[in-house]
N, C-alpha and C positions, 0 to 999 in steps of 0.2 A: 473588520473585527480586530480589536486590539491584540487579543492573545495570538491569533494567527499571525499577525504582523510581527509580533515579538519572535515567534518561532522562525518565520521566514528570514527575519534579519540575523538571527543566530546562525542559520545555515549559510547565509551569504557571507557572514564574517568568519566563519569557522569551517568553510568548505574543505579545505585541504586536510585538516585534522580529522574531520568526519570521514572523508573518503578513505584516509589511510587506516582508520579504525574499523572500517566495514567492508572494504573492497574485497578482502581475502577470506571473509567468513564463509564457512562450509555450509551451504544451504541445502545440501543434497537430501536430507531427511524431509524437508518441506517440499521440494520439488517432486519427490517420490509420491507424495499424497495428492499433488495438484495435477501434474502433467498426464497421468493415466486417464484422467477424467476428460481430457480434451480430444477432439478429433484431429486426425492427421493434418499438419500444416494449419493448425488453428491460429486465428488472429488474436493476440493478447493485448489488452490495455495494461501497461505497467503504470499504475496510478500513484504518483509520488515515487519516482524511480530512483532518487537519491543519486548515488554514484554511477548507476547504470549497470551494476553488477548482475542483477537478475535479468535485465533486458538482453545483455550480452549472452548470457547462458541460454536463454530461450532462442535467440537468433542462431547461435552456434549449433542448436539441436533442431533446427529446421522449422521453427515457428516464425510467423510474422509478428512484429511488435510495433505498437505505437506507444511511445513513452512520453510522460508529462511530469513536470515538477513545478512547485510554486517558487522555488529558489532559482534566481537567474544563475548564480555561480554553479549550482549543482546541475542545472539543465545544460549549461555550456560544457561542463566537464563530461557529462554523460553522453552528449551528442558526439564528442571526440572519441569516446570509448567505443560506442556502437556505430560510428560512421553513418549516422543519419540524424536528421533534426529531431530535437526534443521540444515539445510544446511547454512554454513557460506560462502557467496559469494555476488558478485555484481549481479545486475539484469541481466546485459548483459552476465554474465558467467554462469548463472543458466541453466542447461538442465536436461531433464527428459526423461525416456523411455516411459512414459505414457502421454497422453494428458489430459487436465483437463477440467472439466465441467464449472469451473469458476475460476477467479483470483480476489483476494481481495487485493488491494493495498491502504490501508488506511493511508494517511498522510505520504507516503513513497517515492513515485516517485518525490516529490518536492525537494528532495536532489540530483537529477540528473540535470546536467547542461542543459540548454535549447538547446544547440547545440547537445547534445547526446540523448535527450528525443525521437526524432523520431526513431532512431535506437533501443532504448530500448523498446519502444511500439511495434515496428515490431517483435523484438525478443520474447517478452512475448507473443504477439498474436499468434506466431507460436506454442506456447505450448498449445493453446486452441483447443478444439474440434470445428468443425463446429457449428455455432449458439451458441457457448460459451459466457458466461456473464463476463464482466470485470468491476469491481468497482474501481474507483480511486478518490482521493480528493486532492486539492491544496488550499493553501491560495489564496484568490481572488485578482487578480491584473494581470498586464501584464509586470512585470519587474523581474529582478534577484536581489536579496539582500543577504547581508551577515550580520548576527546578532548573537552576543553572541557566536562566534566560530563555527556557522553552516551557511551553504549555502542554500538559498531557491530559487527555481524557482516558481514564482507565475503564475497563469494561470486565464484567463477568457475564455468565450465561444469561441471567435475568436482565441485566442492563442491555446487553446486545439485542435481545429480543425487543426491547422498547425502541431501540434505534431503527430496526428494520421493519417495524410493525406495518407501516404503509408503503413499503418499498417493493412489493410483489416478489419477495425473496423468502426462501425457506432455508432452515439450517439443515444441511446434509450431513455435516460432521463437525465436531469441535473437540479439541484436545488441549492439554496444557503441556508447556515445555519450559525448560530453563532457557535463559539467554544463551545464544549460540556463540557469543563473543567471549574469548578466554578471560577467566577471572570474574565473569559475571553470571555464572551458572545458577546462582541462587536467586536471580531475578526471575519471576514467573511470568509467562505470557499465555494468553488464550489465542489459539488459532482456530479459525473458523472457515469452513467451506460452505458457501451458500449457493442455492440453485434458483434460477428464475422460473 
């Protein structure tokens, strides 16, 4: 998929800058919505883990984490941060012998084309235990855009429902936030918690 390849190349070429811009972002408000829904010692799939920031937080707070990212540079950096291997693969190519209690896909699925997102959601949902929890976030909108060398699939409530229609997932909660990075508060995001 050309668009996905462009985004992966962007992260490989700009990994250091991306990590420095995201590694210290305070994600507490999102963790507080997600983690209370999980069983103790839950096993979380960090799907599109980027810098490894969220994986590290989950591990430091007693959760088991399997992390993956399509960018070789980000996967290698995240592996160093969390002191465990990170799978380098596309969402649709990730497989595991174990099922997960939860999936965390923070600002990552937005790089999958809208045509492929239904298949990706179905594939990832198949990795979840029954009643598993799935967090994801998208820039708020209903179109596909290319910006600065990266491809973005935006989503609103209606569009997200079309993406998950065949994935055995239901919306448990959704809310809008500003971007958590300083200076970008006016960028709107939709945050969604799904349940299998």
